[in-house]
C-alpha positions in Angstrom: -7.1 21.9 16.2 -4.1 20.1 16.8 -0.1 20.6 16.3 1.3 19.2 13.4 4.6 17.2 14.7 5.9 17.9 11.5 6.1 21.6 11.2 4.7 22.5 14.8 1.6 24.8 13.5 -2.2 24.2 14.3 -4.0 22.1 11.9 -8.1 21.8 12.2 -9.6 18.9 13.7 -12.6 16.9 12.1 -15.4 19.0 13.2 -13.7 22.5 11.3 -12.4 20.0 8.4 -16.4 18.8 8.1 -17.1 22.0 7.9 -14.9 22.9 4.7 -16.3 19.8 2.8 -17.9 21.0 -0.4 -21.0 20.1 -1.5 -21.9 20.8 2.6 -24.2 19.1 4.3 -27.7 20.5 5.3 -27.0 20.3 8.9 -24.2 19.4 11.5 -24.2 17.7 14.6 -20.6 17.7 17.2 -20.9 15.9 20.1 -18.2 16.1 22.8 -18.0 15.2 26.9 -15.2 18.2 27.4 -16.9 21.2 27.8 -13.5 22.7 27.1 -13.6 21.6 23.7 -17.4 22.2 23.3 -16.7 26.1 24.4 -14.0 26.4 21.7 -15.9 24.8 18.9 -18.5 27.2 19.6 -16.3 30.5 19.2 -14.6 29.1 16.2 -18.3 28.2 14.2 -20.3 31.3 15.8 -24.3 31.5 14.6 -24.1 29.5 11.9 -28.0 28.1 12.2 -26.7 24.7 10.5 -24.4 23.5 13.2 -25.7 22.2 16.4 -23.3 21.9 19.0 -24.2 19.1 21.5 -22.5 19.2 25.1 -23.1 15.9 26.7 -22.8 12.1 26.1 -23.4 11.1 22.8 -25.4 7.6 23.9 -28.3 9.5 24.4 -28.2 12.9 22.4 -27.6 10.7 19.5 -30.5 8.2 20.1 -32.9 10.8 21.5 -31.9 14.2 19.4 -30.2 13.3 16.5 -30.7 10.4 14.8 -34.7 10.8 15.0 -34.0 13.9 12.4 -33.0 11.3 9.9 -36.5 9.2 9.2 -36.2 6.9 6.1 -39.5 8.0 5.2 -38.7 11.6 4.9 -36.1 10.8 2.7 -33.4 12.1 4.9 -29.9 10.5 5.1 -26.7 10.6 7.4 -23.2 10.7 7.8 -22.1 9.6 11.4 -18.7 9.5 13.0 -17.8 7.8 16.0 -14.9 8.6 17.4 -14.8 7.9 21.0 -11.9 8.1 23.4 -12.0 4.5 24.3 -14.9 1.7 25.6 -17.2 4.6 26.0 -19.4 3.7 23.2 -22.5 1.8 23.5 -24.3 -1.1 21.2 -27.2 0.5 21.0 -26.3 3.9 19.2 -24.6 1.4 16.7 -27.4 -0.8 16.4 -29.8 2.3 15.9 -27.5 4.1 13.3 -27.5 0.4 11.1 -31.3 0.0 11.6 -32.7 2.9 10.4 -31.3 2.2 7.0 -30.3 6.0 6.4 -27.1 6.3 7.9 -23.6 5.7 6.6 -21.6 5.4 9.6 -17.3 5.5 10.6 -16.5 3.8 13.5 -13.6 3.8 15.8 -12.9 0.3 17.1 -10.7 1.6 20.3 -7.9 -1.2 20.3 -5.8 0.4 22.8 -8.5 1.0 25.5 -9.3 -2.9 24.9 -5.4 -3.6 25.0 -5.1 -1.9 28.7 -8.1 -2.4 30.1 -9.8 -5.7 29.4 -7.7 -7.5 27.0 -5.3 -9.2 29.8 -2.5 -12.5 29.0 -4.5 -13.3 32.6 -8.6 -12.3 31.9 -8.8 -13.0 35.8 -7.1 -9.7 36.7 -9.5 -7.8 34.6 -11.6 -5.3 36.5 -15.4 -5.3 36.2 -15.8 -1.9 35.0 -13.3 -2.5 32.4 -15.7 -5.8 31.8 -18.6 -4.2 31.9 -17.6 -1.0 29.4 -16.6 -3.8 26.8 -20.0 -5.5 27.0 -21.7 -2.4 26.3 -19.3 -1.2 24.1 -20.0 -5.1 22.0 -23.9 -5.3 23.1 -23.4 -8.6 25.0 -20.8 -10.8 26.4 -20.2 -13.0 23.8 -16.8 -11.0 23.2 -15.2 -13.0 25.8 -15.7 -16.3 23.8 -14.0 -14.6 21.1 -11.3 -12.5 23.0 -10.3 -15.6 24.9 -9.7 -19.7 24.2 -9.4 -22.3 26.3 -6.1 -24.8 25.3 -4.6 -27.4 27.1 -1.8 -27.2 29.3 0.0 -29.6 32.0 -1.8 -27.8 34.6 -5.5 -27.9 33.0 -7.3 -25.6 30.4 -6.4 -22.1 30.2 -7.9 -19.2 28.4 -5.4 -17.7 25.7 -5.9 -14.0 24.6 -7.0 -13.9 20.8 -4.9 -11.7 18.4 -6.8 -8.5 17.8 -7.2 -8.8 14.0 -9.6 -12.0 15.6 -11.8 -9.7 17.6 -12.1 -7.1 14.9 -13.5 -9.5 12.1 -15.8 -10.6 14.5 -17.0 -6.5 14.9 -17.2 -7.0 11.7 -19.5 -9.8 11.3 -21.6 -8.2 14.5 -21.9 -5.0 12.4 -23.8 -7.0 9.4 -25.9 -10.0 11.7 -26.9 -8.1 14.7 -26.7 -4.2 13.8 -28.1 -4.7 10.1 -25.7 -2.4 8.2 -25.5 -4.5 4.4 -22.5 -3.2 3.6 -19.2 -3.6 5.9 -16.0 -3.0 4.3 -12.5 -4.9 5.7 -11.3 -2.3 8.3 -8.1 -0.9 8.5 -5.4 -0.7 11.2 -4.5 2.9 12.0 -1.5 2.8 13.4 0.9 5.5 15.5 4.4 6.7 14.7 6.0 3.5 15.7 3.7 1.6 13.5 1.4 0.0 16.7 -2.2 -0.3 15.7 -4.1 2.0 18.2 -7.5 1.3 16.5 -9.5 0.0 13.4 -12.0 2.5 11.4 -15.0 0.7 10.7 -17.2 2.0 7.9 -20.9 0.4 7.8 -23.9 1.4 5.1 -26.9 0.6 3.8 -25.9 0.9 0.0 -23.2 -0.1 -2.2 -22.4 2.8 -3.6 -21.2 3.9 0.1 -19.2 0.9 0.3 -17.5 1.8 -3.0 -16.3 5.4 -2.0 -15.5 3.8 1.8 -13.1 1.1 -0.1 -11.6 3.9 -2.1 -11.3 6.0 1.1 -9.8 3.3 3.0 -7.6 1.5 1.0 -5.2 4.3 1.0 -4.2 3.7 5.1 -4.1 -0.4 5.1 -0.7 -0.8 5.2 0.2 3.3 6.6 2.3 2.7 9.2 3.7 -0.8 8.8 7.2 -1.0 9.2 9.1 -3.9 7.4 
């Protein structure tokens, strides 16, 4: 749950909102590393047999316990919302979702964490932990050539940081060519109250109907928060 800045009243978070969708899904799986949030959600949900709440790392739980339930040959389909706090998601999860051909995926592309901990103006100062997390999220180290380009100066070539939209465009292409999502609309930038981009919201789908619906939804957010 969250507190509305406008009314100061509690508003439902995404898990509880998902449970109110009509018509309902046949099965729900919620995963979080924070045990307090898991316990609170369990208390709010109660003993619903269609709801499964997992405490742990989604990188392992999705691949081992959730995705195997959505097999193509069993005519099952799923909607997967990947909303990591930062660069905590591994590419293997994204690629598995694309390769299965049964999953529509929304993905939070965590720009804020990238800017704070990886994409510095002077890349030589970035710590190894940040680099490792970015590589795990991207799937390999090819992000380096996209995030930084050498430019000649009076003191020789120096790496210059690319704009975030350049990196987002490359990731979109990667979702199609490497992960295997057939339809990946242009992601809208999601902004905070001062207009800064916090993340890009990606959507990937194996079918054109999913893309059509997603485009209708995402179009509303494309210019939201932009200051003139």
